[in-house]
N, C-alpha and C positions, 0 to 999 in steps of 0.2 A: 804313558800307557800303563795300565795296571799290570803288575806282576802276577800272573795267573797262579803260580805256586804258592804265593804268600797272600793272595787276596782272600777276603772274607766272602762267604756266600752272598752276602748282601751287595757286595761290590760287583758281582758277576751275574746277578739276577735282578728282575723287576717283576711287578705284578700288573697284568692287564686283564680286565674282565674277570678278576678273581682267580686267575691262573698265573702261577709263577713260571716265567719264561726267562731265557738268557738275555743279558745285556747285549747290545750290538757286538758283532764279531764274526770271524770266519771259523767254520767248523769243517774238519776233514772227516769223511766217512771212514769208519774203522772196518777194514776189509775182513777182519775175523769176527765181526759182529754185524753182518748184514745178510739178510736172507731175501732174495728176490725169487718168489715162487709164482707158479702159474698153474692153471687147470683148464683143460679143454675136453669137450665131450668126445667119446670114442664109441663108434658103432651105435650111436643113438641110445645106449643103455647105461653107460658108466662114464666116469671121468678119469683121464690120465693126469697125474700131478708131476710137476718137474720143477727145476730151479736152475738159476744161473749161479755158478760157484764163484765167479770172479767179477768184481765191480769196484769202481773207484769214483769218487765224486766230492763235491764241495757244497756246503750250505752257507750262505752269507746272510746273517740276520741283521736287518736294518733297524734304525731307531723306530721307524714306523714298520711294524712287522709285515704289512701288506706290500712293502717295497723290497722284501727279502727275495733272494734268488737261490735256485737249486740247479746244479749241473751234475749229471751222472753218466758215466761211460761203463758199458757192460761188455765183457768179452763173449762173443757169440759162441765160440768153440767150447766154452765152459758149461754148455747146457747139459743137464743131467736128469734123466727120467728113470734111472736105475735099470736100463735095458740097453745093452750095447748096440744092437742092430737098429733099434728105434732112434737112438742118439745119433748114430752115423747117418741115418736118413734125414734127421732134422738138421744136420750140419751140411747136407748136400745142397746142390742148386735147386732141388725141389722146394726147399724151405729157406733156411737162413743163408746158404751159400757162403760159408765162413771164409773160404779162400779169398773171395772177392770183397767180402764185407766182414772184417774181423771184429768190428764193434757195432753196437747200437747205442744211441745216445738219447738223453732227455734233457732239455733246457727249458726252464720255467720262463713264462712270459707274463704271468699274473698270479698274485696270491690274494685270495678273498677270505674273510672271516666266514665261518659256517656254524658258529655256535661256540660254547665254552670249551676251549682247548681243541677245537676242530677248525680246519682250514681247507679250502679248495685250492689246490696248486695246479694251475693250468700251464701247459707247456707243449713244446714241439718234441714229439717222439719220432726218431728216425730209425727205421729198420730197413736193411738193404739200402736202396737209393730212394726210398719214399719217406717223406716227412708229413705227419698229420698231427693236429692238435689233440691232446688227451688231457682229461681232468683227473687228478688224483684226489680222492677223498682222504684227507690226511688228519691224523690225530697226533697231537703232541703228548708224548707219554711221560715226560718229566725231565728234570735236570738234576745232576748229582755230581759231587766231587768224588773221584775214584781214589783208591788207596795210594796211587802214585802222584796225587796232586793235580790230576787233569780234570777239567770240567767236561762232563759228558752230557749229551742230550739223547733222548730216545724218541723215535717217531715210527708210526705205522701208517700204511697207506694202501688203498685198494682202488682198482680201476678195471674197466672192461673195454676191450678193443675187438674190432672185427679184423681178423688176421688177413682176410682177402684184400682189405683196403691198403695193406702194406706189401702187396705182391706175393703173399704166401698162399697161393691159390691151389696147390696140389690137393687132389682128392680122388676118391674112387667110390663108385656107386655100389650099394649093397643090393643083393638080389631081391630082398624083401622090401626094398625102398629105403630112401635116405642115403646118407653118405658116411664114409668111414670116419672122417675127422670133422668135428664141428667148426663153425666159423667163429663163434664167440670165444674169446680167451679171457679168463679172469686172472688179474694180476694182484698179488698180495706181497707187500714189502714190510719188513721189520728191520730197523737200522739204528745203530748208534753212531754218533759223530763226536769228535774231540775238538775242543776249542784250540785254535792255533795262536801262538805268541804274536 
């Protein structure tokens, strides 16, 4: 096994389709460098943005990148929209029901090339007690050796889900028509992961 601290960049990377990617290995998400954000329409006229502050996960990069896997666990109680009353409602049984379902998970089932440095990562997203397939449009942002001798990778991803398909059905009608909370939720992820020995 290659000694990560003493390895040269060439020993830890390879080039596929003109893009430098890591050699096969296991990468742990860096909890201090992951942003899982979301946006949902509010009262038909604007969007509320929020994030989940606590997440953990592993990326296993295979010899054939399409055989790679991703597993992520998110703490539902870490939801943050910068408004305490709204966050309390989102944690309640009307939405995430964090007492019964303290985590949500994503486990990849397929990885497909989608262009130079881009991949479609398809997997099972579980929110509450509902599991549905979701496709993440993923961009590989690069690979670097940090000042501490660790190899890091960066990825970004976007997806859109219908919250009602996951049992998040609470809503209220507006007098002028339409609903308070939109059904479609846009998810945006920025993450770094560190190669494990």
